[in-house]
C-alpha positions as a Markdown table, in Angstrom:
| # | Residue | x | y | z |
|---|---|---|---|---|
| 1 | Met | 104.5 | 113.3 | 83.7 |
| 2 | Ser | 104.6 | 117.1 | 84.1 |
| 3 | Gly | 101.4 | 119.1 | 84.3 |
| 4 | Ala | 102.0 | 120.7 | 80.9 |
| 5 | Asp | 102.5 | 117.2 | 79.3 |
| 6 | Arg | 99.5 | 115.9 | 81.1 |
| 7 | Gly | 97.3 | 118.8 | 79.8 |
| 8 | Arg | 98.7 | 118.4 | 76.2 |
| 9 | Leu | 98.1 | 114.6 | 76.2 |
| 10 | Phe | 94.6 | 115.1 | 77.6 |
| 11 | Leu | 93.6 | 117.6 | 74.9 |
| 12 | Glu | 95.2 | 115.5 | 72.1 |
| 13 | Asn | 93.3 | 112.4 | 73.2 |
| 14 | Ala | 90.0 | 114.3 | 73.7 |
| 15 | Ala | 90.4 | 115.7 | 70.1 |
| 16 | Lys | 90.9 | 112.2 | 68.8 |
| 17 | Ala | 87.5 | 111.3 | 70.4 |
| 18 | Ala | 85.9 | 114.2 | 68.4 |
| 19 | Ala | 85.7 | 116.7 | 71.2 |
| 20 | Gly | 86.3 | 120.4 | 70.5 |
| 21 | Thr | 89.3 | 121.4 | 72.6 |
| 22 | His | 90.4 | 124.8 | 73.8 |
| 23 | Ala | 93.2 | 125.7 | 76.2 |
| 24 | Val | 93.0 | 129.0 | 78.1 |
| 25 | Ser | 95.3 | 130.6 | 80.7 |
| 26 | Asp | 92.9 | 132.7 | 82.8 |
| 27 | Thr | 89.3 | 133.6 | 83.5 |
| 28 | Gly | 89.3 | 136.3 | 80.8 |
| 29 | Asp | 90.4 | 133.8 | 78.2 |
| 30 | Leu | 87.8 | 131.3 | 79.5 |
| 31 | Leu | 85.0 | 133.8 | 79.1 |
| 32 | Ala | 86.2 | 134.7 | 75.5 |
| 33 | Ala | 86.3 | 130.9 | 74.6 |
| 34 | Leu | 82.8 | 130.4 | 76.0 |
| 35 | Gly | 81.6 | 133.3 | 73.9 |
| 36 | Arg | 83.0 | 131.6 | 70.8 |
| 37 | Val | 81.5 | 128.1 | 71.5 |
| 38 | Val | 78.1 | 128.9 | 73.0 |
| 39 | Ala | 75.5 | 130.7 | 70.9 |
| 40 | Thr | 74.2 | 133.7 | 72.9 |
| 41 | Asp | 70.6 | 132.9 | 72.3 |
| 42 | Ser | 70.9 | 129.2 | 73.5 |
| 43 | Pro | 69.1 | 128.1 | 76.7 |
| 44 | Val | 72.1 | 127.4 | 78.9 |
| 45 | Tyr | 72.2 | 125.4 | 82.2 |
| 46 | Cys | 75.2 | 126.5 | 84.3 |
| 47 | Pro | 74.9 | 125.4 | 87.9 |
| 48 | Gly | 77.0 | 128.3 | 89.3 |
| 49 | Val | 78.4 | 126.2 | 92.1 |
| 50 | Thr | 82.1 | 126.9 | 91.7 |
| 51 | Pro | 83.7 | 130.3 | 91.3 |
| 52 | Ile | 84.5 | 129.4 | 87.7 |
| 53 | Glu | 80.9 | 128.6 | 86.9 |
| 54 | Arg | 79.7 | 131.8 | 88.6 |
| 55 | Ala | 82.0 | 133.8 | 86.4 |
| 56 | Ala | 80.8 | 131.9 | 83.3 |
| 57 | Ala | 77.1 | 132.1 | 84.2 |
| 58 | Ala | 77.1 | 135.9 | 83.8 |
| 59 | Leu | 77.7 | 135.5 | 80.1 |
| 60 | Phe | 74.4 | 133.7 | 79.4 |
| 61 | Pro | 71.3 | 135.9 | 79.2 |
| 62 | Asn | 69.1 | 132.9 | 78.5 |
| 63 | Arg | 70.2 | 130.8 | 81.5 |
| 64 | Val | 67.8 | 128.2 | 82.7 |
| 65 | Ser | 67.5 | 126.6 | 86.1 |
| 66 | Asp | 66.8 | 123.0 | 84.9 |
| 67 | Tyr | 69.2 | 121.2 | 82.6 |
| 68 | Ala | 66.2 | 119.4 | 81.0 |
| 69 | Ala | 65.2 | 122.8 | 79.5 |
| 70 | Ala | 68.7 | 123.6 | 78.2 |
| 71 | Thr | 70.3 | 123.0 | 74.9 |
| 72 | Val | 73.7 | 123.6 | 76.4 |
| 73 | Thr | 75.3 | 122.7 | 79.7 |
| 74 | Val | 78.3 | 124.7 | 80.8 |
| 75 | Glu | 80.0 | 123.3 | 83.9 |
| 76 | Glu | 83.2 | 122.8 | 85.7 |
| 77 | Val | 83.8 | 119.0 | 85.9 |
| 78 | Phe | 85.5 | 117.1 | 88.6 |
| 79 | Gly | 88.6 | 116.2 | 86.5 |
| 80 | Ala | 89.9 | 114.4 | 83.5 |
| 81 | Ile | 92.0 | 111.4 | 82.4 |
| 82 | Ala | 95.0 | 112.3 | 80.2 |
| 83 | Glu | 95.6 | 108.8 | 78.7 |
| 84 | Thr | 92.1 | 108.6 | 77.2 |
| 85 | Gly | 90.9 | 112.2 | 76.9 |
| 86 | Thr | 88.1 | 111.4 | 79.3 |
| 87 | Leu | 86.1 | 113.7 | 81.5 |
| 88 | Val | 85.3 | 112.7 | 85.0 |
| 89 | Cys | 81.9 | 114.0 | 86.2 |
| 90 | Thr | 80.9 | 113.3 | 89.8 |
| 91 | Ser | 78.0 | 113.9 | 92.1 |
| 92 | Glu | 80.3 | 115.7 | 94.5 |
| 93 | Gly | 78.6 | 118.7 | 96.1 |
| 94 | Gly | 75.1 | 117.5 | 95.0 |
| 95 | Arg | 75.8 | 117.9 | 91.3 |
| 96 | Ala | 73.6 | 116.2 | 88.8 |
| 97 | Val | 75.9 | 114.0 | 86.7 |
| 98 | Gln | 73.3 | 113.8 | 84.0 |
| 99 | Ala | 73.3 | 117.6 | 83.5 |
| 100 | Gly | 76.1 | 117.2 | 80.9 |
| 101 | Leu | 74.4 | 114.2 | 79.2 |
| 102 | Leu | 70.8 | 115.5 | 78.4 |
| 103 | Pro | 71.4 | 118.8 | 76.5 |
| 104 | Ser | 72.7 | 118.5 | 72.9 |
| 105 | His | 75.9 | 120.4 | 73.7 |
| 106 | His | 78.1 | 119.9 | 76.7 |
| 107 | Val | 80.8 | 122.5 | 77.5 |
| 108 | Ala | 83.1 | 121.1 | 80.2 |
| 109 | Ile | 85.6 | 123.3 | 82.0 |
| 110 | Val | 88.6 | 121.3 | 83.3 |
| 111 | Arg | 91.2 | 122.8 | 85.7 |
| 112 | Arg | 94.8 | 121.7 | 84.8 |
| 113 | Asp | 95.4 | 120.6 | 88.3 |
| 114 | Arg | 92.5 | 118.1 | 88.1 |
| 115 | Ile | 93.9 | 116.0 | 85.3 |
| 116 | Phe | 95.0 | 112.5 | 86.3 |
| 117 | Asp | 97.5 | 110.5 | 84.2 |
| 118 | Thr | 95.3 | 107.3 | 84.3 |
| 119 | Leu | 91.9 | 106.1 | 85.4 |
| 120 | Asn | 93.7 | 104.2 | 88.2 |
| 121 | Asp | 95.3 | 107.5 | 89.4 |
| 122 | Phe | 91.8 | 109.0 | 89.6 |
| 123 | Phe | 90.3 | 106.1 | 91.6 |
| 124 | Ala | 93.4 | 106.1 | 93.9 |
| 125 | Ser | 92.8 | 109.8 | 94.6 |
| 126 | Val | 89.2 | 109.3 | 95.7 |
| 127 | Ala | 89.7 | 105.9 | 97.4 |
| 128 | Ala | 89.2 | 107.2 | 100.9 |
| 129 | Ala | 85.9 | 108.9 | 100.1 |
| 130 | Pro | 84.6 | 108.0 | 96.6 |
| 131 | Pro | 81.8 | 110.1 | 95.2 |
| 132 | Thr | 78.3 | 108.4 | 95.1 |
| 133 | Asn | 78.1 | 108.7 | 91.3 |
| 134 | Val | 80.9 | 108.9 | 88.7 |
| 135 | Thr | 80.3 | 109.4 | 84.9 |
| 136 | Leu | 83.1 | 109.1 | 82.5 |
| 137 | Val | 82.7 | 110.9 | 79.2 |
| 138 | Thr | 85.0 | 110.4 | 76.2 |
| 139 | Gly | 83.9 | 112.5 | 73.2 |
| 140 | Pro | 80.3 | 113.2 | 72.0 |
| 141 | Ser | 77.8 | 110.4 | 72.3 |
| 142 | Arg | 77.9 | 107.8 | 69.6 |
| 143 | Thr | 76.4 | 104.5 | 69.1 |
| 144 | Ala | 76.2 | 101.9 | 66.3 |
| 145 | Asp | 73.7 | 99.6 | 67.9 |
| 146 | Ile | 70.9 | 100.6 | 65.5 |
| 147 | Glu | 71.4 | 98.4 | 62.4 |
| 148 | Leu | 75.2 | 99.0 | 62.8 |
| 149 | Thr | 74.9 | 102.5 | 61.6 |
| 150 | Leu | 76.9 | 105.2 | 63.5 |
| 151 | Ala | 74.6 | 107.7 | 65.1 |
| 152 | Ile | 75.8 | 110.8 | 67.0 |
| 153 | Gly | 73.9 | 112.2 | 70.0 |
| 154 | Val | 71.5 | 109.3 | 70.7 |
| 155 | His | 72.6 | 108.5 | 74.3 |
| 156 | Gly | 74.1 | 111.9 | 75.2 |
| 157 | Pro | 75.2 | 115.2 | 73.7 |
| 158 | Glu | 76.0 | 115.3 | 70.0 |
| 159 | Arg | 78.6 | 118.1 | 70.6 |
| 160 | Leu | 81.3 | 118.3 | 73.3 |
| 161 | Asp | 83.6 | 121.2 | 73.9 |
| 162 | Ile | 86.3 | 121.0 | 76.5 |
| 163 | Ile | 88.0 | 124.1 | 77.9 |
| 164 | Leu | 91.2 | 123.5 | 79.8 |
| 165 | Leu | 91.9 | 126.3 | 82.3 |
């Protein structure tokens, strides 16, 4: 599958899972998209580990250093799975994989070159040195284990936006 097809399939499947999806072509477009999806007065956790995160962090005047104090996490994730629209979050580089799970809104930035066709392709790519922790996220949190009634945001963020760069 070509890179363009992989990105298109990933965004289609992520949207089917109720994620907000946005495709941008460069850092300027990324910053504009972040400005549209994150309220300027929100307490934002953005780790600032990658160059993309450092560029994004400058947008948020109410940036917090602890994801537990945030209502929004903005982060570049390890990658994504095209066939399911799933995000791959890892502990690589000392990242806290739960940073995208605790705040009510998770904004995940995915680089096009980090989209894998299948889950098997992802695991094959890290087989030699797998990360200590891997969290797979498909859409906002939802559960129906409370009296079989669908509830959003009980076990993770109630809102998920994905920006494909």
